[in-house]
FIDO-753646 format. One record per atom (N, C-alpha, C): residue number from 1; x, y, z; atom name; residue in one letter. Coordinates in pm, 1 decimal. Atoms other than C-alpha are relative to their C-alpha. Layout:
REM FIDO-753646
PT  nr     east    north       up atom rest
PT NUM        X        Y        Z   CA    A
...
***
This chain:
REM FIDO-753646
PT  nr     east    north       up atom rest
PT   1     -1.2    -10.6   -166.8    N    M
PT   1   5263.3  -1354.7  -3925.2   CA    M
PT   1    126.7    -28.9     30.1    C    M
PT   2   -161.9     40.8    -58.5    N    M
PT   2   5560.8  -1399.6  -3748.9   CA    M
PT   2    -28.5    -32.0    148.7    C    M
PT   3     23.3     37.6   -184.5    N    N
PT   3   5578.3  -1540.1  -3364.6   CA    N
PT   3    108.4    -76.8     -7.4    C    N
PT   4   -157.5     54.1    -84.8    N    R
PT   4   5835.7  -1621.1  -3148.5   CA    R
PT   4     14.0    -70.0     35.3    C    R
PT   5    -90.0    161.1    -46.4    N    Y
PT   5   6013.8  -1971.9  -3121.8   CA    Y
PT   5    165.2     50.7    165.7    C    Y
PT   6   -129.0     48.0    -57.6    N    E
PT   6   6263.6  -2108.7  -2894.9   CA    E
PT   6     37.3    -61.0     12.7    C    E
PT   7     -3.2     98.1     49.8    N    L
PT   7   6486.1  -2343.7  -2946.4   CA    L
PT   7    110.0      2.4     80.2    C    L
PT   8   -138.3      7.8    -43.6    N    I
PT   8   6714.3  -2541.0  -2736.7   CA    I
PT   8     -1.5   -151.7      4.5    C    I
PT   9    -49.6    101.2     28.5    N    Y
PT   9   6970.2  -2811.2  -2847.7   CA    Y
PT   9    100.1    -51.9    104.7    C    Y
PT  10    -97.1    -46.9    -92.6    N    I
PT  10   7232.2  -2981.8  -2694.2   CA    I
PT  10     68.1    -83.0   -110.0    C    I
PT  11   -139.5     64.4    145.4    N    I
PT  11   7556.8  -3088.7  -2942.3   CA    I
PT  11     67.2    -68.8     44.0    C    I
PT  12    -87.4     42.0    -33.7    N    D
PT  12   7760.3  -3314.7  -2880.2   CA    D
PT  12    129.8     41.6     82.3    C    D
PT  13    -79.8    -65.4    -66.3    N    T
PT  13   8067.6  -3267.5  -2618.8   CA    T
PT  13    118.2    -15.6    -70.8    C    T
PT  14   -116.6     27.2     78.0    N    A
PT  14   8303.1  -3462.0  -2851.9   CA    A
PT  14     62.4    112.5   -140.7    C    A
PT  15    -43.1    -63.4     47.1    N    L
PT  15   8282.6  -3192.2  -3074.9   CA    L
PT  15    123.6    151.7     38.1    C    L
PT  16    -58.9   -111.8    -33.6    N    E
PT  16   8578.6  -2956.8  -3101.6   CA    E
PT  16    -97.1    133.8     74.4    C    E
PT  17    117.8   -100.7     19.6    N    E
PT  17   8474.5  -2604.2  -3027.2   CA    E
PT  17     -1.3    113.8    -84.5    C    E
PT  18     59.3    -73.8    145.4    N    D
PT  18   8535.7  -2423.1  -3357.7   CA    D
PT  18   -179.7   -100.2    -42.3    C    D
PT  19    117.7     95.1     72.1    N    A
PT  19   8309.6  -2704.2  -3528.2   CA    A
PT  19    -84.2    -22.5     86.0    C    A
PT  20     83.5     13.2    -93.0    N    R
PT  20   8068.5  -2653.5  -3193.3   CA    R
PT  20    -67.0    170.7    -64.9    C    R
PT  21     18.5   -120.6     -0.7    N    K
PT  21   8058.7  -2273.6  -3271.6   CA    K
PT  21    -65.9     28.9   -204.5    C    K
PT  22     44.6    -22.9     77.2    N    E
PT  22   8002.6  -2345.3  -3620.9   CA    E
PT  22   -115.3    -33.0    -99.9    C    E
PT  23    111.2     50.7     23.1    N    Q
PT  23   7728.1  -2546.3  -3600.6   CA    Q
PT  23   -136.9     71.2     59.5    C    Q
PT  24    105.3    -95.4    -87.2    N    I
PT  24   7536.8  -2271.0  -3381.2   CA    I
PT  24    -19.7     41.6    -61.0    C    I
PT  25     60.3   -138.6    106.6    N    E
PT  25   7595.2  -2003.0  -3661.2   CA    E
PT  25    -13.2   -108.9   -107.4    C    E
PT  26     62.0      6.2     77.0    N    K
PT  26   7490.5  -2280.0  -3903.1   CA    K
PT  26   -171.6     16.5     28.9    C    K
PT  27    101.1    -10.9      0.4    N    F
PT  27   7167.5  -2270.5  -3710.0   CA    F
PT  27   -116.5    103.3    -57.3    C    F
PT  28     18.7   -161.4     42.5    N    S
PT  28   7147.5  -1883.1  -3704.8   CA    S
PT  28    -39.0      4.4   -126.3    C    S
PT  29    -41.6    -21.7    125.3    N    A
PT  29   7169.6  -1898.4  -4096.7   CA    A
PT  29    -72.8    -19.8      1.1    C    A
PT  30    112.9    104.8     92.4    N    L
PT  30   6911.1  -2154.7  -4125.5   CA    L
PT  30   -110.3    111.0     18.0    C    L
PT  31     63.9    -76.3    -66.6    N    I
PT  31   6708.3  -1902.2  -3955.9   CA    I
PT  31    -38.1    122.0    -59.9    C    I
PT  32     23.9    -85.5     65.5    N    A
PT  32   6769.3  -1621.2  -4107.0   CA    A
PT  32    -14.7     -3.5   -179.7    C    A
PT  33     56.5    -19.7    122.1    N    R
PT  33   6762.0  -1742.9  -4465.8   CA    R
PT  33   -157.9    -18.2    -45.0    C    R
PT  34    169.0     -6.7     11.9    N    E
PT  34   6428.9  -1860.7  -4427.7   CA    E
PT  34   -120.6     59.4     50.5    C    E
PT  35    100.5   -101.6    -53.3    N    G
PT  35   6262.7  -1575.1  -4289.5   CA    G
PT  35     26.6     26.7    136.5    C    G
PT  36    -13.4     38.7   -150.1    N    G
PT  36   6314.8  -1599.3  -3941.2   CA    G
PT  36    129.5    160.6     34.8    C    G
PT  37   -122.8    -94.5    -47.4    N    E
PT  37   6539.9  -1320.7  -3731.7   CA    E
PT  37      1.6    -31.8    104.4    C    E
PT  38    -28.3     49.9   -100.1    N    V
PT  38   6726.1  -1443.1  -3445.3   CA    V
PT  38     63.4     86.3     71.5    C    V
PT  39     17.9    -93.7    -56.3    N    E
PT  39   6687.0  -1232.7  -3180.9   CA    E
PT  39    114.3      5.7    153.8    C    E
PT  40   -113.3     69.6   -102.1    N    K
PT  40   6947.2  -1451.4  -2913.0   CA    K
PT  40     34.2    -97.1     29.5    C    K
PT  41   -105.5    144.0    -14.1    N    V
PT  41   7176.3  -1688.8  -2881.2   CA    V
PT  41     49.1     -4.8    144.7    C    V
PT  42    -85.5    -13.7   -114.1    N    D
PT  42   7276.2  -1802.0  -2523.4   CA    D
PT  42     39.2   -122.0     -5.7    C    D
PT  43    -26.0    117.5    -71.1    N    E
PT  43   7496.8  -2055.9  -2438.5   CA    E
PT  43     44.4    -36.3    144.2    C    E
PT  44    -24.0     27.2   -167.6    N    T
PT  44   7512.3  -1999.3  -2078.3   CA    T
PT  44    -19.0   -105.9     78.9    C    T
PT  45     37.4     89.0     -6.8    N    W
PT  45   7378.4  -2282.8  -2028.2   CA    W
PT  45    175.0   -126.2     57.9    C    W
PT  46   -113.3    114.3     37.6    N    G
PT  46   7709.4  -2509.7  -2164.4   CA    G
PT  46     47.7    -80.2     28.1    C    G
PT  47    -77.9    172.4     33.3    N    K
PT  47   7884.0  -2851.4  -2104.5   CA    K
PT  47   -129.5      9.7    150.2    C    K
PT  48     66.2     30.9   -150.0    N    R
PT  48   7650.1  -3006.1  -1867.2   CA    R
PT  48    -38.8   -149.8     18.8    C    R
PT  49     75.0    204.7     41.9    N    R
PT  49   7554.2  -3360.3  -1745.8   CA    R
PT  49   -121.9     16.7     14.7    C    R
PT  50    122.8     24.7     76.8    N    L
PT  50   7278.8  -3519.7  -1877.5   CA    L
PT  50    -63.6    -79.6    125.1    C    L
PT  51     79.6     69.7    -76.4    N    A
PT  51   7002.4  -3617.0  -1668.0   CA    A
PT  51    -31.7   -125.4     -2.1    C    A
PT  52     56.1    154.6    -22.9    N    Y
PT  52   6983.4  -3995.1  -1831.2   CA    Y
PT  52    104.5     19.8   -198.0    C    Y
PT  53    -78.5     33.1     77.1    N    P
PT  53   7279.7  -4109.3  -2092.5   CA    P
PT  53   -112.7     17.9   -160.6    C    P
PT  54     56.5     55.7    121.8    N    I
PT  54   7195.6  -4071.9  -2447.2   CA    I
PT  54     98.7    -52.5   -112.6    C    I
PT  55   -143.1     25.1    137.7    N    N
PT  55   7398.0  -4214.9  -2766.2   CA    N
PT  55    115.1    -87.8    154.6    C    N
PT  56   -147.1     28.6    -51.0    N    D
PT  56   7631.0  -4330.3  -2469.8   CA    D
PT  56     37.4    140.5     80.2    C    D
PT  57      2.1   -105.5    -87.7    N    K
PT  57   7663.4  -4005.7  -2329.0   CA    K
PT  57    -14.8     67.9     71.1    C    K
PT  58     91.6    -68.0    -93.4    N    L
PT  58   7685.2  -3850.5  -1998.8   CA    L
PT  58      5.1    109.4     -7.5    C    L
PT  59     12.7   -159.2     -3.2    N    E
PT  59   7730.0  -3448.4  -2075.2   CA    E
PT  59    -61.8     18.6    -99.3    C    E
PT  60     28.9    -34.2    112.8    N    G
PT  60   7603.8  -3229.9  -2346.5   CA    G
PT  60     49.5    163.4     16.4    C    G
PT  61    -20.4   -183.9      7.1    N    Y
PT  61   7684.5  -2793.8  -2457.1   CA    Y
PT  61   -191.9     13.9    -66.3    C    Y
PT  62    140.5    -78.7      6.8    N    Y
PT  62   7302.7  -2674.6  -2423.0   CA    Y
PT  62      5.5    120.3    -91.5    C    Y
PT  63     44.3    -61.5     32.6    N    V
PT  63   7200.4  -2411.2  -2640.1   CA    V
PT  63    -73.7     59.8      6.7    C    V
PT  64    122.9      8.2    -17.0    N    Q
PT  64   6925.5  -2200.7  -2661.0   CA    Q
PT  64     -0.3    132.3   -113.7    C    Q
PT  65      8.8    -92.5    117.8    N    V
PT  65   6799.9  -1927.1  -2930.4   CA    V
PT  65   -150.9     16.0     14.0    C    V
PT  66    144.4    -56.5     22.5    N    L
PT  66   6537.9  -1714.7  -2894.3   CA    L
PT  66     -6.0     56.4   -148.8    C    L
PT  67     54.3     30.1    117.7    N    F
PT  67   6351.5  -1642.0  -3289.4   CA    F
PT  67    -86.4     86.9    -19.8    C    F
PT  68     97.3    -78.9     58.0    N    K
PT  68   6130.2  -1456.9  -3469.9   CA    K
PT  68    -26.8   -100.1   -124.1    C    K
PT  69     16.2     79.2    105.7    N    A
PT  69   5984.0  -1695.3  -3758.0   CA    A
PT  69   -159.5     22.1    -27.4    C    A
PT  70    111.2     47.9     47.0    N    P
PT  70   5703.9  -1757.5  -3981.9   CA    P
PT  70    -55.6   -151.7     47.6    C    P
PT  71     13.6    151.8   -113.4    N    P
PT  71   5490.9  -2074.2  -3828.9   CA    P
PT  71     53.7   -106.5    -98.2    C    P
PT  72    -59.3    121.8     65.5    N    E
PT  72   5656.8  -2346.7  -4114.8   CA    E
PT  72    146.0      5.7     66.3    C    E
PT  73   -122.8    -25.4    -74.1    N    L
PT  73   5994.8  -2222.4  -3977.5   CA    L
PT  73     30.2   -119.6     75.8    C    L
PT  74    -66.4     42.3   -150.6    N    P
PT  74   5985.4  -2469.1  -3618.5   CA    P
PT  74     42.3   -167.4   -102.6    C    P
PT  75    -23.9    117.7     -3.2    N    R
PT  75   5918.7  -2768.7  -3865.7   CA    R
PT  75    103.2    -40.9   -124.2    C    R
PT  76    -74.6    -33.0    106.4    N    E
PT  76   6229.4  -2660.8  -4149.3   CA    E
PT  76    110.4     -3.6    153.2    C    E
PT  77    -62.8      7.9   -155.6    N    I
PT  77   6405.7  -2653.5  -3765.3   CA    I
PT  77     59.9   -125.2     -2.1    C    I
PT  78      3.1    121.8    -83.0    N    E
PT  78   6338.1  -2989.8  -3621.3   CA    E
PT  78     70.6   -122.6   -103.8    C    E
PT  79    -11.8    106.9    150.7    N    R
PT  79   6413.7  -3135.8  -3999.7   CA    R
PT  79    150.8    -31.3     38.7    C    R
PT  80   -142.1     10.7      5.6    N    N
PT  80   6731.9  -3026.6  -3967.2   CA    N
PT  80     92.9    -67.9     83.8    C    N
PT  81    -91.2     83.9    -46.2    N    M
PT  81   6852.9  -3097.8  -3642.4   CA    M
PT  81    -22.3   -195.8      6.4    C    M
PT  82     75.0     98.1    -19.7    N    R
PT  82   6710.9  -3443.8  -3683.5   CA    R
PT  82     93.5    -64.9    -52.7    C    R
PT  83    -89.4     62.2    169.5    N    I
PT  83   6959.7  -3557.4  -3989.0   CA    I
PT  83    144.2     85.2     33.6    C    I
PT  84   -168.9    -82.8    -22.7    N    N
PT  84   7295.2  -3336.3  -3806.7   CA    N
PT  84    -15.0   -125.0     98.5    C    N
PT  85     -3.9    132.8   -142.5    N    E
PT  85   7433.6  -3637.8  -3585.7   CA    E
PT  85     83.1     47.2    138.5    C    E
PT  86    -95.1    -38.5    -94.4    N    N
PT  86   7622.8  -3379.3  -3408.2   CA    N
PT  86   -150.9     36.6    159.0    C    N
PT  87    148.0    -42.3    -89.7    N    V
PT  87   7254.7  -3267.9  -3245.7   CA    V
PT  87    -36.6   -110.4     54.3    C    V
PT  88     92.3     98.2    -73.4    N    M
PT  88   7153.1  -3487.4  -2949.0   CA    M
PT  88    -87.5     -5.5     -5.6    C    M
PT  89    109.7     17.9     -1.8    N    R
PT  89   6870.2  -3386.6  -2875.9   CA    R
PT  89    -62.5    201.6    -58.7    C    R
PT  90     49.9    -62.1     82.0    N    S
PT  90   6591.1  -3078.5  -2982.7   CA    S
PT  90   -117.3     50.6     45.1    C    S
PT  91     72.2    -85.2      3.8    N    L
PT  91   6347.2  -2835.7  -2916.1   CA    L
PT  91    -21.2    101.3      8.4    C    L
PT  92     78.8   -100.9     -1.2    N    V
PT  92   6094.0  -2600.5  -3022.1   CA    V
PT  92    -81.7     53.2     51.4    C    V
PT  93    111.0     35.2    -41.6    N    V
PT  93   5854.9  -2435.8  -2854.6   CA    V
PT  93    -17.6    197.1    -25.4    C    V
PT  94     87.2   -199.8     92.7    N    R
PT  94   5616.2  -2092.2  -2969.3   CA    R
PT  94      9.0     49.1    150.1    C    R
PT  95     72.8    -68.9   -127.4    N    I
PT  95   5610.5  -1845.9  -2717.9   CA    I
PT  95   -159.2     52.9    -15.9    C    I
PT  96    130.1   -101.7     38.6    N    D
PT  96   5225.8  -1710.8  -2658.0   CA    D
PT  96     57.6    144.0     79.5    C    D
PT  97     39.6   -170.4    -69.4    N    E
PT  97   5214.6  -1362.5  -2661.2   CA    E
PT  97   -123.0     46.0     32.6    C    E
PT  98     99.5    -58.0    -54.3    N    K
PT  98   4975.3  -1205.9  -2390.3   CA    K
PT  98    -69.3     95.1    -74.9    C    K
PT  99     31.2    -81.8     84.7    N    K
PT  99   4742.3  -1041.2  -2568.9   CA    K
PT  99    -71.0    139.7     54.1    C    K
PT 100     43.8    -88.2    -83.8    N    H
PT 100   4556.1   -850.3  -2330.1   CA    H
PT 100     -1.9     -5.9    179.4    C    H
PT 101    -61.5    -74.5   -129.2    N    S
PT 101   4627.8   -720.2  -1957.9   CA    S
PT 101    -89.0   -125.2     99.9    C    S
PT 102     43.4     66.8   -145.0    N    V
PT 102   4508.1   -906.0  -1628.7   CA    V
PT 102    -31.9     72.2     62.9    C    V
PT 103     17.4   -128.4   -135.7    N    K
PT 103   4339.8   -662.7  -1369.9   CA    K
PT 103     28.6    -65.2    154.9    C    K
PT 104    -74.5     66.8   -116.5    N    P
PT 104   4507.7   -718.5  -1028.1   CA    P
PT 104   -151.5    -59.0     44.1    C    P
PT 105    112.8     19.2   -170.2    N    R
PT 105   4277.2   -893.4   -747.6   CA    R
PT 105    -10.7     96.2     33.1    C    R
PT 106     52.6   -142.4   -104.0    N    P
PT 106   4094.2   -658.0   -490.2   CA    P
PT 106    104.1    -55.0    110.5    C    P
PT 107    -43.3     60.5    -89.2    N    V
PT 107   4297.1   -677.4   -227.4   CA    V
PT 107   -143.6    -29.6    144.6    C    V
PT 108    147.4    -19.3   -114.7    N    R
PT 108   4048.2   -826.0     66.2   CA    R
PT 108     41.4     77.6    164.7    C    R
PT 109    -28.9     -2.4   -154.9    N    V
PT 109   4078.9   -722.2    407.7   CA    V
PT 109   -102.6    -96.5     91.1    C    V
PT 110     77.1     50.8    -80.6    N    A
PT 110   4004.7   -923.0    686.3   CA    A
PT 110   -139.0    126.4    130.2    C    A
PT 111     59.6   -120.3    -41.9    N    P
PT 111   3747.5   -787.9    905.1   CA    P
PT 111     38.7    -37.0    156.7    C    P
PT 112    -99.6    -56.9   -148.8    N    Q
PT 112   3855.9   -662.0   1236.7   CA    Q
PT 112    -97.2     -5.9     67.6    C    Q
PT 113    127.9     36.1   -101.4    N    P
PT 113   3655.3   -762.3   1544.8   CA    P
PT 113    -37.6    107.6     26.4    C    P
PT 114     81.3    -95.7    -82.2    N    A
PT 114   3393.2   -560.4   1673.2   CA    A
PT 114    112.4     54.0    162.2    C    A
PT 115    -35.7     96.8    -79.9    N    A
PT 115   3570.3   -379.4   1936.0   CA    A
PT 115   -126.3     34.5    105.5    C    A
PT 116    119.6     31.4    -30.5    N    E
PT 116   3354.0   -412.2   2282.2   CA    E
PT 116     -7.2    210.3     99.6    C    E
PT 117     46.8   -166.6    -30.0    N    P
PT 117   3159.1    -95.3   2443.9   CA    P
PT 117     44.0     20.3    121.9    C    P
PT 118    -81.6    -22.8   -200.3    N    A
PT 118   3312.3     78.2   2752.4   CA    A
PT 118   -147.2     15.7     48.3    C    A
PT 119    113.5     92.4    -41.8    N    P
PT 119   3096.0    -67.5   3025.3   CA    P
PT 119    -45.7    189.2     15.2    C    P
PT 120     29.1   -136.4    -20.2    N    Q
PT 120   2912.0    198.8   3150.8   CA    Q
PT 120    -60.2     66.1    102.7    C    Q
PT 121     16.7    -62.7   -138.1    N    P
PT 121   2895.5    365.5   3498.4   CA    P
PT 121   -141.3    -80.7     48.9    C    P
PT 122     88.6      0.6   -107.6    N    A
PT 122   2632.3    226.5   3752.4   CA    A
PT 122    -93.8     71.3    -40.0    C    A
PT 123     81.7   -183.8   -129.2    N    A
PT 123   2347.8    468.6   3816.9   CA    A
PT 123    -54.5    -39.3     87.2    C    A
PT 124      2.0     47.4   -151.3    N    E
PT 124   2343.0    492.9   4155.6   CA    E
PT 124   -207.1     88.2     37.7    C    E
PT 125    129.4    -33.2    -72.7    N    T
PT 125   2030.9    445.3   4310.2   CA    T
PT 125      6.6     48.2    120.2    C    T
PT 126    -28.6    -37.8   -140.5    N    P
PT 126   1938.1    653.0   4586.9   CA    P
PT 126    -84.2   -112.5    169.7    C    P
PT 127     15.2     84.7   -107.2    N    A
PT 127   1944.6    540.7   4935.5   CA    A
PT 127   -114.2    -26.4     65.7    C    A
PT 128    127.8    -37.0    -66.0    N    E
PT 128   1619.7    476.9   5157.6   CA    E
PT 128     27.6    -71.3     72.9    C    E
***
């Protein structure tokens, strides 16, 4: 059974562009080699300032990968990320698929104030 996962990792900005591309390809190849299927590699975040220094570095290059894989693969990816000195941080998260649809909530209609009845004309009483 294949699950969907999201992998986000931060590469050291001291790495040259060619070496960075090579690292990204290496991790995508690892996923494919271990029986996974890479859906998307997104580098749009690119080089960003970190929220806090990591190993005295203030910037990192962010990469997001969406992939399908057997349940054992994320552990192997995490192991490879930990032993790679160019990867500053990484996180693999399983994406839960919705198995049922949610019924929409019924629209509540606010009660309208009752219209006041029209005043009745006073009945004339015959004068005596």
